[in-house]
C-alpha positions as CSV (number, residue, x, y, z in Angstrom):
1,X,-73.2,-91.2,-8.7
2,X,-75.7,-88.3,-9.3
3,X,-74.0,-85.0,-9.7
4,X,-76.1,-83.3,-7.0
5,X,-74.4,-85.5,-4.4
6,X,-70.9,-84.4,-5.3
7,X,-69.2,-81.2,-4.1
8,X,-67.0,-81.2,-7.3
9,X,-68.0,-82.3,-10.8
10,X,-65.6,-82.8,-13.6
11,X,-66.0,-83.0,-17.4
12,X,-63.4,-82.8,-20.1
13,X,-60.7,-80.4,-18.9
14,X,-63.1,-78.6,-16.4
15,X,-63.7,-79.1,-12.7
16,X,-66.7,-77.4,-11.1
17,X,-66.9,-76.8,-7.4
18,X,-70.6,-76.7,-6.6
19,X,-69.9,-75.6,-3.0
20,X,-67.8,-72.6,-3.7
21,X,-69.2,-71.7,-7.1
22,X,-65.8,-72.0,-8.9
23,X,-64.7,-73.4,-12.2
24,X,-61.2,-74.5,-13.1
25,X,-59.7,-75.6,-16.4
26,X,-56.4,-77.5,-16.1
27,X,-56.1,-75.9,-12.6
28,X,-56.7,-72.3,-13.8
29,X,-59.8,-70.4,-12.7
30,X,-62.6,-69.7,-15.2
31,X,-64.8,-66.7,-14.4
32,X,-68.6,-67.2,-14.5
33,X,-71.2,-65.0,-12.9
34,X,-73.5,-66.3,-10.2
35,X,-76.7,-66.6,-12.2
36,X,-75.1,-68.5,-15.2
37,X,-73.3,-70.7,-12.6
38,X,-76.6,-71.6,-11.0
39,X,-78.0,-72.6,-14.4
40,X,-74.9,-74.7,-15.1
41,X,-75.2,-76.4,-11.6
42,X,-78.8,-77.3,-12.3
43,X,-77.9,-78.8,-15.6
44,X,-75.1,-80.8,-13.9
45,X,-77.6,-82.2,-11.4
46,X,-79.2,-84.2,-14.2
47,X,-76.6,-84.9,-16.9
48,X,-78.0,-86.2,-20.2
49,X,-81.6,-85.1,-19.2
50,X,-83.8,-82.3,-20.4
51,X,-84.1,-79.4,-17.9
52,X,-87.1,-77.3,-19.0
53,X,-87.2,-73.6,-19.1
54,X,-90.0,-73.7,-16.6
55,X,-87.8,-75.7,-14.1
56,X,-85.0,-73.2,-14.6
57,X,-87.3,-70.3,-14.0
58,X,-88.8,-71.8,-10.8
59,X,-85.5,-72.9,-9.3
60,X,-83.4,-69.8,-10.2
61,X,-85.6,-66.8,-11.0
62,X,-88.6,-67.7,-8.9
63,X,-92.2,-68.0,-10.0
64,X,-93.0,-64.3,-9.2
65,X,-90.2,-62.7,-11.1
66,X,-90.9,-59.4,-12.8
67,X,-87.8,-59.3,-15.0
68,X,-87.5,-60.5,-18.5
69,X,-86.9,-64.2,-17.8
70,X,-86.4,-65.2,-21.4
71,X,-83.7,-62.6,-22.0
72,X,-82.0,-63.4,-18.7
73,X,-81.9,-67.2,-19.4
74,X,-80.6,-66.7,-22.9
75,X,-77.8,-64.5,-21.6
76,X,-76.9,-67.0,-18.9
77,X,-76.6,-69.8,-21.5
78,X,-74.5,-67.6,-23.7
79,X,-72.2,-66.8,-20.8
80,X,-71.9,-70.5,-19.9
81,X,-70.9,-71.4,-23.5
82,X,-68.4,-68.5,-23.6
83,X,-66.8,-69.8,-20.3
84,X,-66.6,-73.4,-21.6
85,X,-65.6,-72.5,-25.1
86,X,-68.8,-74.3,-26.3
87,X,-70.7,-73.8,-29.6
88,X,-74.4,-73.4,-30.4
89,X,-74.3,-75.3,-33.7
90,X,-71.9,-78.1,-32.5
91,X,-72.3,-78.3,-28.7
92,X,-69.9,-80.3,-26.6
93,X,-71.4,-79.5,-23.3
94,X,-74.8,-77.7,-23.3
95,X,-77.4,-78.6,-25.9
96,X,-80.4,-76.5,-26.7
97,X,-83.8,-78.1,-27.2
98,X,-85.7,-75.4,-29.0
99,X,-88.6,-73.9,-27.0
100,X,-88.2,-76.7,-24.4
101,X,-85.0,-76.3,-22.4
102,X,-81.4,-77.4,-22.2
103,X,-79.4,-80.6,-21.6
104,X,-75.8,-81.2,-20.4
105,X,-74.5,-83.8,-22.9
106,X,-70.8,-84.2,-21.9
107,X,-69.8,-87.3,-19.9
108,X,-68.9,-86.6,-16.3
109,X,-65.5,-87.6,-15.0
110,X,-65.3,-90.3,-12.3
111,X,-64.2,-89.5,-8.8
112,X,-60.8,-91.1,-9.5
113,X,-60.3,-89.0,-12.6
114,X,-61.4,-85.9,-10.7
115,X,-58.8,-86.5,-7.9
116,X,-56.1,-87.2,-10.5
117,X,-56.8,-84.0,-12.4
118,X,-56.7,-82.0,-9.1
119,X,-53.4,-83.5,-8.1
120,X,-51.9,-82.9,-11.5
121,X,-53.0,-79.3,-11.4
122,X,-51.5,-78.9,-7.9
123,X,-48.3,-80.6,-8.7
124,X,-47.8,-79.0,-12.2
125,X,-44.4,-77.2,-12.0
126,X,-44.2,-73.5,-12.7
127,X,-41.4,-73.5,-15.3
128,X,-40.7,-69.7,-15.1
129,X,-40.0,-70.0,-11.3
130,X,-37.6,-73.0,-11.4
131,X,-33.9,-72.6,-11.7
132,X,-32.1,-74.5,-14.5
133,X,-30.8,-77.1,-12.0
134,X,-34.3,-77.6,-10.5
135,X,-36.1,-78.4,-13.8
136,X,-36.9,-82.1,-14.6
137,X,-35.3,-83.5,-17.7
138,X,-38.5,-83.8,-19.7
139,X,-39.2,-80.1,-19.1
140,X,-35.7,-79.1,-20.3
141,X,-36.5,-80.9,-23.6
142,X,-40.0,-79.5,-23.9
143,X,-39.5,-75.8,-23.1
144,X,-37.3,-74.8,-26.1
145,X,-39.7,-76.5,-28.4
146,X,-42.7,-74.5,-27.0
147,X,-40.6,-71.3,-27.1
148,X,-39.8,-71.9,-30.7
149,X,-43.4,-72.6,-31.6
150,X,-44.5,-69.5,-29.8
151,X,-41.9,-67.4,-31.5
152,X,-42.9,-68.6,-34.9
153,X,-46.6,-68.0,-34.1
154,X,-45.8,-64.5,-33.0
155,X,-43.8,-63.8,-36.1
156,X,-46.8,-64.9,-38.3
157,X,-49.1,-62.9,-36.2
158,X,-46.9,-59.8,-36.5
159,X,-46.7,-60.2,-40.2
160,X,-50.6,-60.4,-40.4
161,X,-50.9,-57.2,-38.3
162,X,-48.4,-55.4,-40.4
163,X,-50.2,-56.5,-43.6
164,X,-53.6,-55.4,-42.3
165,X,-52.2,-52.0,-41.2
166,X,-50.6,-51.4,-44.6
167,X,-53.9,-52.2,-46.3
168,X,-55.8,-49.8,-44.0
169,X,-53.2,-47.0,-44.7
170,X,-53.4,-47.6,-48.4
171,X,-57.2,-47.5,-48.4
172,X,-57.1,-44.3,-46.3
173,X,-54.7,-42.6,-48.7
174,X,-56.8,-43.6,-51.7
175,X,-60.0,-42.2,-50.1
176,X,-58.3,-39.0,-49.1
177,X,-56.7,-38.5,-52.5
178,X,-59.9,-39.0,-54.4
179,X,-62.1,-37.1,-51.8
180,X,-64.3,-40.2,-51.7
181,X,-67.7,-39.7,-49.9
182,X,-70.1,-42.7,-49.7
183,X,-73.5,-41.9,-51.1
184,X,-76.2,-41.7,-48.5
185,X,-79.8,-42.2,-49.6
186,X,-82.2,-40.0,-47.7
187,X,-85.9,-40.7,-47.8
188,X,-88.5,-38.0,-47.2
189,X,-91.6,-39.2,-45.5
190,X,-94.7,-37.2,-44.5
191,X,-95.9,-38.0,-41.0
192,X,-98.8,-35.5,-40.6
193,X,-101.5,-34.2,-43.0
194,X,-102.7,-31.1,-41.1
195,X,-104.2,-28.3,-43.1
196,X,-103.3,-24.6,-43.0
197,X,-106.4,-24.1,-40.7
198,X,-105.2,-26.7,-38.3
199,X,-101.4,-26.5,-38.5
200,X,-98.9,-28.4,-36.3
201,X,-97.6,-26.0,-33.7
202,X,-95.0,-28.3,-32.0
203,X,-93.6,-31.8,-32.4
204,X,-91.0,-34.0,-30.7
205,X,-89.7,-37.5,-31.6
206,X,-89.3,-40.2,-28.9
207,X,-85.8,-41.2,-27.8
208,X,-85.9,-44.5,-29.8
209,X,-87.3,-42.8,-32.9
210,X,-90.4,-44.9,-33.0
211,X,-93.0,-42.3,-32.0
212,X,-93.9,-38.8,-32.9
213,X,-95.8,-36.4,-30.6
214,X,-97.3,-33.3,-32.2
215,X,-99.8,-30.7,-31.2
216,X,-102.4,-28.8,-33.2
217,X,-105.7,-27.0,-32.5
218,X,-107.4,-30.3,-31.7
219,X,-104.9,-31.5,-29.1
220,X,-101.8,-33.6,-28.7
221,X,-101.4,-36.7,-30.8
222,X,-99.1,-39.7,-30.6
223,X,-98.3,-41.4,-33.9
224,X,-96.4,-44.6,-34.5
225,X,-93.8,-43.7,-37.2
226,X,-93.8,-47.1,-39.0
227,X,-97.6,-47.7,-39.1
228,X,-99.2,-44.3,-38.8
229,X,-101.4,-45.4,-36.0
230,X,-102.5,-42.3,-34.0
231,X,-103.7,-41.7,-30.5
232,X,-105.0,-38.4,-29.1
233,X,-104.4,-37.3,-25.5
234,X,-107.3,-35.4,-23.8
235,X,-106.5,-32.1,-22.1
236,X,-106.6,-32.0,-18.3
237,X,-109.9,-30.8,-16.8
238,X,-108.1,-27.6,-15.6
239,X,-107.2,-26.7,-19.2
240,X,-110.1,-25.2,-21.2
241,X,-110.9,-26.0,-24.8
242,X,-109.6,-22.6,-25.9
243,X,-106.2,-23.0,-24.3
244,X,-103.2,-24.0,-26.3
245,X,-101.9,-27.5,-25.6
246,X,-98.7,-28.8,-27.1
247,X,-95.8,-31.3,-26.3
248,X,-92.2,-30.2,-25.6
249,X,-90.1,-33.2,-24.4
250,X,-90.0,-37.0,-23.7
251,X,-88.9,-38.6,-20.5
252,X,-86.1,-41.1,-21.3
253,X,-88.2,-44.1,-20.3
254,X,-90.9,-43.0,-22.8
255,X,-93.7,-43.7,-20.4
256,X,-94.3,-39.9,-19.9
257,X,-93.8,-36.7,-21.8
258,X,-94.1,-33.0,-20.9
259,X,-96.8,-30.8,-22.4
260,X,-97.5,-27.1,-22.0
261,X,-100.8,-25.3,-21.8
262,X,-101.2,-21.6,-22.4
263,X,-104.2,-19.6,-21.1
264,X,-105.0,-16.2,-22.4
265,X,-105.6,-13.7,-19.6
266,X,-105.6,-9.9,-19.3
267,X,-101.9,-10.1,-18.5
268,X,-101.2,-12.1,-21.6
269,X,-100.6,-15.9,-22.1
270,X,-99.9,-17.7,-18.9
271,X,-98.1,-21.1,-19.4
272,X,-98.3,-24.2,-17.3
273,X,-96.2,-27.4,-17.7
274,X,-97.7,-30.8,-17.3
275,X,-96.5,-34.4,-17.0
276,X,-98.6,-36.6,-19.2
277,X,-98.7,-40.4,-19.0
278,X,-98.4,-42.3,-22.3
279,X,-100.1,-45.3,-20.6
280,X,-103.4,-43.5,-20.1
281,X,-102.9,-42.4,-16.4
282,X,-103.8,-38.8,-17.2
283,X,-101.8,-35.6,-16.6
284,X,-100.4,-34.0,-13.4
285,X,-99.3,-30.4,-13.1
286,X,-95.5,-30.0,-13.1
287,X,-95.1,-26.2,-12.7
288,X,-97.2,-23.1,-13.1
289,X,-96.0,-20.0,-15.1
290,X,-93.2,-22.1,-16.6
291,X,-92.5,-23.7,-20.0
292,X,-90.6,-27.0,-19.5
293,X,-88.2,-27.1,-22.5
294,X,-86.2,-30.3,-22.2
295,X,-85.2,-33.2,-19.9
296,X,-81.7,-34.3,-19.0
297,X,-80.5,-37.6,-20.5
298,X,-80.8,-39.5,-17.2
299,X,-84.3,-38.1,-16.7
300,X,-83.5,-36.5,-13.3
301,X,-83.7,-32.8,-14.3
302,X,-86.0,-30.5,-16.3
303,X,-84.9,-27.3,-17.9
304,X,-87.6,-24.6,-18.1
305,X,-88.2,-20.9,-18.8
306,X,-90.2,-18.6,-16.7
307,X,-91.9,-15.3,-17.5
308,X,-93.9,-14.6,-20.7
309,X,-94.3,-16.7,-23.8
310,X,-91.9,-14.8,-25.9
311,X,-90.1,-12.2,-23.7
312,X,-89.0,-11.4,-20.1
313,X,-87.8,-15.0,-19.6
314,X,-85.3,-16.7,-17.3
315,X,-83.9,-20.2,-17.6
316,X,-84.2,-22.6,-14.6
317,X,-83.8,-26.2,-13.7
318,X,-85.9,-28.4,-11.4
319,X,-86.3,-32.1,-10.5
320,X,-88.2,-34.5,-12.7
321,X,-91.4,-33.9,-10.7
322,X,-90.9,-30.1,-10.2
323,X,-89.0,-30.1,-7.0
324,X,-85.9,-28.0,-6.1
325,X,-86.5,-25.3,-8.8
326,X,-83.8,-22.7,-9.3
327,X,-82.9,-20.0,-11.8
328,X,-79.6,-20.5,-13.6
329,X,-79.7,-17.7,-16.3
330,X,-81.5,-14.3,-16.1
331,X,-83.1,-12.6,-19.0
332,X,-84.6,-9.2,-19.5
333,X,-87.7,-7.5,-21.0
334,X,-86.5,-8.0,-24.5
335,X,-85.0,-11.5,-24.3
336,X,-86.7,-14.9,-25.0
337,X,-85.3,-18.4,-24.9
338,X,-87.3,-20.5,-27.4
339,X,-85.0,-23.4,-27.2
340,X,-83.1,-24.8,-24.1
341,X,-81.4,-28.2,-24.5
342,X,-79.2,-30.4,-22.4
343,X,-75.7,-31.6,-23.5
344,X,-75.4,-35.4,-24.0
345,X,-73.6,-35.8,-20.6
346,X,-76.3,-33.8,-18.8
347,X,-73.7,-31.3,-17.4
348,X,-74.5,-28.2,-19.6
349,X,-77.4,-26.3,-21.0
350,X,-77.5,-24.8,-24.5
351,X,-80.0,-22.1,-25.4
352,X,-81.3,-20.2,-28.4
353,X,-81.8,-16.5,-27.6
354,X,-83.9,-14.0,-29.4
355,X,-84.1,-10.2,-28.7
356,X,-86.8,-7.8,-29.7
357,X,-85.5,-4.7,-31.6
358,X,-85.7,-1.7,-29.4
359,X,-85.1,-3.6,-26.3
360,X,-82.4,-2.6,-23.7
């Protein structure tokens, strides 16, 4: 009988209820998430046959999926093997056919075997709940033996744990006594080659450490750390060629970063913060008369300073697109905040403060 016509399918010690999405092993429930269960059910429909990756994608993920299908399928198969206690190298249930798909290779139990397993699981006595007079004779003989085996196994396990703990304590004592410090090899690598006439004014590394943004007189450049490949971002049309233009922070998803332009006017340098797309979609204005300093770890808030470039500054926060701006720390005529950074949990701000001599 084909597996797809059965509500329940059995193999080895397992029983799979295709109707309820449940798996049992010797009557005990085995946990498996919905998507891995759907993959297992599809393999059980055609035991012994290849089910291609394309079939699995069409039946479970859909043809118009926008998620990483390969990663999702690999994770589903891994979860199935973990639930069944299966192995990749020596599979008992799910076999991988590289670059093609998967095949369920275990023989399925007959309907009679399936009913027998279910009845045995339902009728299996719970030894801990029976009184001495209510236990069958064969259980009375078996329970002491199992208890003895378990006790011996626990004693061996306890001895192993004690030995490992003693080894760790001995090693810790040795390292502390000899003040041992493992040698770390640091490698210095030059990433830019700017001259004194065209020096780097600002730089920031991407969250994953793979990209470097830096600004000089020419503009803002994105460099791949491993290869040195470089891309230059054009200034927005509203920013003149004489204006300063430099990066300050990455958004966590690394598809955008924040840049600041500074225009020289009769009142001094006027800063403007911009959101720049790494994917080539241009730049949009984030906030005028503000320097965006850093972005919270979850990307929802931006810390900024208002006022001048190097004095009379306040610290504020705003939404990721400039909304709901508010001042959180007031400065004065002699105070500047050149650095404002978020704590790892995004609940606090840390700032570096400078004061001009002679200020109040």
